[in-house]
C-alpha positions in Angstrom: 111.3 79.1 74.0 108.4 80.5 75.9 105.5 78.0 76.1 102.0 78.4 74.8 99.9 79.0 77.9 96.4 77.6 78.3 93.6 77.4 80.9 93.3 74.1 82.8 89.6 73.3 83.5 88.1 69.9 84.4 91.2 68.0 83.7 91.9 69.5 80.2 94.0 72.2 78.8 91.8 74.6 76.9 91.4 78.1 75.5 88.8 80.7 76.7 85.5 80.4 75.0 85.8 83.8 73.4 89.5 83.5 72.6 90.6 86.6 74.5 94.2 87.0 75.4 96.8 89.6 76.4 100.5 89.9 75.9 103.2 88.5 78.2 106.3 90.7 78.2 109.9 89.9 78.9 110.8 92.6 81.5 114.5 92.5 80.4 113.5 93.8 77.0 110.0 95.1 77.3 109.0 92.9 74.3 106.2 90.4 73.9 107.2 86.8 74.3 103.8 85.1 74.4 100.2 85.4 75.3 98.0 84.8 78.4 94.4 83.6 77.9 91.7 85.9 79.5 88.5 84.3 80.8 85.0 85.5 80.9 82.1 84.5 83.1 81.3 81.5 80.9 84.8 80.1 81.4 84.5 80.7 85.2 81.2 78.9 85.3 82.8 75.8 83.7 85.6 76.1 86.3 83.1 76.3 89.1 81.2 73.3 88.0 84.4 71.4 87.6 85.6 72.4 91.1 82.4 71.2 92.6 82.6 67.9 90.8 86.3 67.5 91.7 85.6 68.2 95.3 82.8 65.7 95.5 85.2 63.0 94.3 88.5 64.1 95.9 87.1 64.5 99.5 86.5 60.7 99.5 90.1 59.9 98.5 92.1 58.5 101.5 94.7 60.9 102.9 97.4 58.3 102.2 96.4 58.2 98.5 96.4 62.0 98.3 99.9 61.8 99.8 101.2 59.4 97.2 99.8 61.5 94.3 101.3 64.7 95.7 104.7 63.1 96.2 104.6 62.0 92.5 103.7 65.6 91.5 106.7 66.9 93.5 109.0 64.5 91.8 107.8 65.5 88.3 108.1 69.2 89.1 111.6 68.8 90.6 112.8 67.0 87.5 111.7 70.1 85.5 113.4 72.7 87.6 115.8 73.9 84.9 113.0 74.3 82.3 110.7 76.1 84.8 113.5 78.4 85.8 114.0 79.5 82.2 110.3 80.2 81.8 110.2 82.2 85.0 113.2 84.3 84.2 111.8 85.1 80.7 108.5 86.3 82.1 109.4 87.6 85.5 113.0 88.7 85.2 114.7 87.3 88.3 118.1 85.7 87.9 118.1 82.1 86.7 119.6 80.8 89.9 116.9 82.5 92.0 114.2 81.1 89.6 115.6 77.5 89.9 115.8 77.9 93.6 112.1 78.9 93.7 111.2 75.9 91.5 113.1 73.5 93.8 111.5 74.9 96.9 108.1 74.6 95.2 108.7 70.8 95.0 109.7 70.8 98.6 106.5 72.5 99.5 104.5 69.9 97.7 106.3 67.2 99.7 105.7 69.0 103.0 102.0 69.3 102.4 101.8 65.7 101.2 103.0 64.7 104.6 100.5 67.0 106.3 97.7 65.3 104.3 98.3 62.2 106.5 98.3 64.2 109.7 95.0 66.0 109.8 94.2 64.5 113.2 91.0 64.8 115.2 90.7 63.9 118.8 88.5 62.2 121.4 87.2 64.5 124.2 86.6 62.8 127.6 82.9 62.8 128.3 81.2 63.8 131.6 78.9 60.7 131.7 79.1 57.0 131.0 78.0 55.9 127.6 78.8 59.2 125.9 81.4 59.5 123.1 82.7 62.9 122.0 84.6 63.1 118.7 86.3 66.0 117.0 87.0 65.3 113.3 88.5 67.4 110.4 86.8 67.7 107.1 87.8 69.6 103.9 86.1 73.0 103.8 85.1 72.7 100.1 86.1 74.3 96.8 88.7 77.1 97.1 89.3 80.3 95.1 92.9 81.4 95.2 94.6 84.5 93.8 98.4 84.6 93.4 100.9 87.3 92.5 103.6 87.7 89.9 106.7 88.2 92.1 106.9 84.5 93.1 104.7 82.8 90.5 105.6 79.3 91.9 106.1 79.9 95.6 102.8 81.5 96.3 100.7 79.3 94.0 102.2 76.1 95.3 101.3 76.9 98.9 97.7 77.4 98.1 97.3 74.5 95.7 99.1 72.0 97.9 97.3 72.9 101.1 94.0 72.6 99.4 94.8 69.3 97.7 96.3 67.9 100.9 93.1 68.8 102.9 90.8 67.1 100.3 89.6 70.4 98.7 89.3 71.3 95.1 90.7 74.7 93.9 90.3 77.3 91.2 93.6 79.3 91.1 93.6 82.6 89.3 97.3 82.8 88.2 99.3 85.9 87.6 98.8 87.4 84.1 102.3 88.8 84.0 103.9 85.4 84.8 101.4 82.7 83.6 103.9 80.1 82.2 105.5 79.3 85.6 102.1 78.7 87.2 100.9 76.6 84.3 104.1 74.4 84.6 103.2 73.8 88.3 99.6 72.8 87.5 101.0 70.5 84.7 103.0 68.5 87.2 99.9 67.9 89.3 97.9 67.0 86.2 100.5 64.5 84.9 100.8 62.9 88.3 97.1 61.8 87.9 95.1 64.3 89.9 91.4 63.7 89.1 89.6 66.2 86.8 88.3 69.3 88.5 90.5 69.1 91.6 92.8 71.9 90.2 91.5 74.5 87.8 93.8 77.2 86.4 92.4 80.5 85.0 93.7 83.9 84.1 91.8 87.1 83.6 91.1 90.7 84.6 91.8 90.4 88.4 88.8 92.4 89.6 86.4 90.6 87.2 87.5 87.1 88.3 87.6 87.8 92.1 84.3 89.6 92.1 82.6 86.7 90.3 84.2 83.8 92.2 84.2 85.1 95.8 80.4 85.5 96.1 79.6 82.3 94.2 77.9 79.7 96.5 80.2 76.9 95.3 83.3 78.6 96.7 83.8 78.1 100.4 87.3 79.5 101.1 89.4 82.4 99.7 93.2 82.7 99.7 94.9 85.8 98.5 98.4 87.1 98.3 98.9 90.7 97.2 98.6 94.3 98.3 96.9 95.4 101.5 94.5 97.6 99.6 93.2 94.8 97.3 93.3 92.3 100.2 91.0 94.5 102.3 88.6 94.8 99.4 88.5 91.0 98.8 88.2 90.3 102.5 85.2 92.6 102.8 83.6 90.9 99.8 84.2 87.5 101.3 82.9 88.6 104.7 79.6 89.5 103.1 79.2 85.9 102.1 80.7 84.3 105.2 83.6 82.8 103.3 86.7 81.8 105.2 89.8 83.9 104.2 93.6 83.7 104.3 95.3 86.9 103.5 99.0 87.4 103.0 99.4 91.1 102.3 101.9 93.9 102.1 104.8 94.5 104.5 107.3 97.2 105.5 109.9 95.1 107.4 112.2 96.9 109.8 115.8 95.7 109.8 117.4 96.6 113.1 121.2 96.5 113.6 122.4 97.0 117.2 125.9 98.3 118.0 126.9 94.9 119.3 126.0 93.1 116.1 128.3 91.4 113.7 128.3 94.2 111.1 129.9 92.3 108.3 127.3 89.4 108.6 124.4 91.9 108.9 125.5 93.8 105.7 126.0 90.6 103.8 122.6 89.0 104.7 120.5 92.2 104.6 121.9 93.4 101.3 121.4 90.0 99.6 117.8 89.9 100.8 117.1 93.6 100.0 118.0 93.2 96.4 116.8 89.6 95.9 114.2 89.6 93.1 114.9 93.3 92.6 113.3 94.0 96.0 110.0 92.7 94.8 109.5 90.6 97.9 106.8 91.1 100.6 109.2 90.1 103.4 112.2 92.1 102.0 114.0 94.3 104.7 112.7 97.8 104.0 113.5 100.3 106.8 117.1 99.9 107.9 117.5 101.1 111.5 121.1 101.1 112.7 122.3 102.1 116.1 124.3 105.4 116.2 127.7 103.9 117.2 127.9 101.6 114.2 125.8 103.6 111.7 128.7 105.0 109.7 130.6 101.7 109.3 127.4 99.9 108.5 126.4 102.5 105.9 129.7 102.5 104.2 129.8 98.7 103.9 126.2 98.5 102.8 126.8 101.1 100.0 129.8 99.1 98.9 127.7 95.9 98.8 125.0 97.7 96.9 127.4 99.1 94.2 128.7 95.5 93.7 125.3 94.2 92.7 125.5 93.4 89.0 122.2 94.3 87.3 121.2 92.7 84.0 119.2 90.1 82.1 118.4 87.2 84.5 119.5 84.7 81.8 123.1 86.1 82.2 124.8 83.9 84.8 126.7 86.9 86.1 123.5 88.8 86.9 122.7 89.2 90.6 119.6 91.5 90.2 117.3 91.4 87.2 114.7 93.9 86.0 111.6 95.0 87.7 108.5 93.1 86.6 106.9 95.8 84.5 107.0 99.5 83.6 104.7 100.5 86.4 107.3 99.3 89.0 109.9 101.6 87.4 107.5 104.5 87.6 106.8 103.7 91.2 110.5 103.7 92.1 111.0 107.1 90.3 108.1 108.5 92.4 109.5 107.2 95.7 113.0 108.6 95.0 111.6 112.0 93.8 109.4 112.3 96.9 112.3 111.4 99.3 114.6 113.9 97.7 112.0 116.6 97.8 111.7 116.0 101.5 115.5 116.3 102.1 116.8 112.7 101.6 120.2 112.1 100.1 120.8 109.4 97.5 124.0 107.7 98.4 124.0 105.4 95.4 121.6 104.5 92.6 118.2 106.2 92.3 117.7 106.0 88.5 116.2 103.9 85.7 118.9 101.9 83.8 119.1 101.9 80.0 116.4 102.5 77.4 114.9 99.1 77.1 113.5 96.7 79.7 112.5 97.7 83.2 115.8 98.0 85.1 116.4 100.2 88.1 119.6 100.8 90.1 120.0 99.3 93.5 119.5 102.4 95.7 120.6 103.6 99.2 119.0 106.6 100.8 120.0 108.5 104.0 118.6 111.5 105.9 115.1 110.2 105.0 112.4 111.9 107.1 109.6 109.8 108.6 107.0 111.7 106.5 108.6 110.5 103.2 106.5 107.9 101.3 109.3 105.4 101.4 109.1 105.3 105.2 105.3 104.6 105.2 104.4 102.8 102.0 105.8 99.4 100.8 108.2 100.2 98.0 108.3 96.7 96.5 111.6 97.5 94.8 115.4 97.9 95.3 115.2 101.0 97.6 117.0 100.9 101.0 116.5 103.9 103.3 119.0 103.7 106.2 118.6 105.8 109.3 120.2 105.8 112.8 118.6 105.2 116.1 119.7 106.0 119.7 118.4 103.2 122.0 116.2 100.1 122.3 113.0 101.9 123.2 113.3 104.3 120.3 113.9 101.6 117.7 111.0 99.4 119.0 108.7 102.4 118.7 109.8 103.0 115.1 109.6 99.3 114.2 106.0 99.2 115.4 104.9 102.6 114.1 103.3 101.4 110.9 100.2 99.3 110.5 102.1 96.6 108.7 103.3 93.4 110.6 104.5 90.8 108.2 108.3 90.4 108.8 111.0 92.0 110.9 114.7 91.5 111.2 117.3 92.2 113.9 121.0 91.7 114.5 122.6 91.6 118.0 125.0 89.5 120.0 122.9 90.0 123.1 120.7 87.1 124.0 118.7 89.4 126.3 118.0 91.9 123.5 117.1 89.1 121.1 114.6 87.7 123.6 113.1 91.1 124.2 112.7 91.9 120.5 111.0 88.6 119.9 108.3 89.7 122.3 108.2 93.4 121.5 108.0 93.5 117.7 104.5 93.5 116.3 105.0 91.1 113.4 103.9 87.7 112.3 107.5 86.7 111.7 110.7 87.8 113.4 114.2 86.6 112.2 117.2 87.5 114.4 120.9 87.2 113.2 119.9 85.3 110.0 117.2 85.2 107.3 115.2 82.2 108.3 111.7 82.8 106.9 109.5 81.0 104.3 110.7 77.5 104.9 108.0 74.9 104.2 107.9 73.7 107.8 107.5 77.1 109.5 104.5 79.4 109.7 104.3 82.2 107.1 101.9 85.1 107.6 101.4 88.5 109.1 99.4 90.6 111.6 97.7 94.0 111.5 97.4 95.2 107.9 99.7 92.5 106.6 96.9 90.0 106.8 96.0 86.9 108.8 96.3 83.2 108.6 99.4 81.1 107.7 100.6 79.6 104.5 103.4 77.5 106.0 104.0 75.0 108.7 101.3 72.8 110.3 99.1 75.9 110.6 98.7 76.3 106.9 96.4 73.3 106.3 94.1 74.2 109.1 92.5 77.0 107.1 91.4 74.4 104.5 89.6 72.2 107.1 86.4 72.4 109.0 86.3 71.2 112.6 83.2 69.0 113.3 82.1 67.9 116.7 80.2 64.6 116.9 78.7 63.3 120.1 76.5 60.3 120.7 75.2 58.1 123.4 75.7 54.4 123.1 72.7 52.2 122.9 71.5 50.2 125.9 
């Protein structure tokens, strides 16, 4: 059963004042399974007032007490992982095992940030004269407006909510309209743990209407956005006009480099699993597969075999390894990428087509002979498309890896410690993973450079964006 989804404002579940809503579709069938409430400016004004009130109270709560409440929230959410997974699969499409994994990691992220709440240390700076004390203290930045995507409805929302709450901020989170049930379940765990009214407020609505109302509002002091580069640039410019602090986790186009000394079987297994995870709708998914000439053919053959073995179907089927795309627009986008590549001379080795006549399924696809001018080599596909091309030497592949303005994630496979060390320095990316897929853990930084955004939503760095640094100096009396 899909839940009835409501707004959460000032400690209460409620409907929008004007009763507007939109359909929520099951991407495996294309049919409506529920409704998402749509706010107007009156609803946002209530959320803003609540966020200010919540911040005024929450900032005074001791870090240790924030920690205890967050740990309780994590326990509640972890206990509901199976229920949340079913909701997520119904509304987003990913296989049930992936959905449950996301829910469990969400609880781990709450736990991680709960611990960070107790470690927002300041420092004492040695003075140049007797009788002078110099203190550096950390204070919560204020009410936050956060905007989260549909591809990981828990993973992205939980990072923003937990960092804000740990720091002592309040937050208005604009959840994803395609996948509202998962996000509401996360907020419910916090609410039931006893979070004071107004600290978390959950709204849904027309994205541009909500962002353009919240970001300039004087109550909001920080913005966090996960989504496309184009939208991120627009929101960052809007925030900049009002001197609002911003964290941006934007699009990527991750190179996956395989050298001729790599363990080919391991590279194929890891890269294929991560290419088709969540139907390729992952910002850090490997995208451009760059394989050294000597092992290009065996890698290609093994990768094609792995791709053909991926079972596509309804995420509720335990045998499914790749579910549908999130909505019809993603299917149209995949068709356009494939048609463009073929028109420019690319060969489709396997896949390349929409599956069936209901739902939003697309075949896992491998392309070869893809020219650099093809769209797939320059734009984030956000789907199950894998262009594979050979390279000659180290210098050539580094040049290609750094060619695009994106810099979120990069992957490489080599047995050479020297090559691995060189790549770690040479690749222009916020995250580089070599010989395994080790990104997005709660304790490590998560963020990009260049057009992939700035700031981190993981590790100890994540909470810093929600804190102001204040310097206090005074001379002792006497």
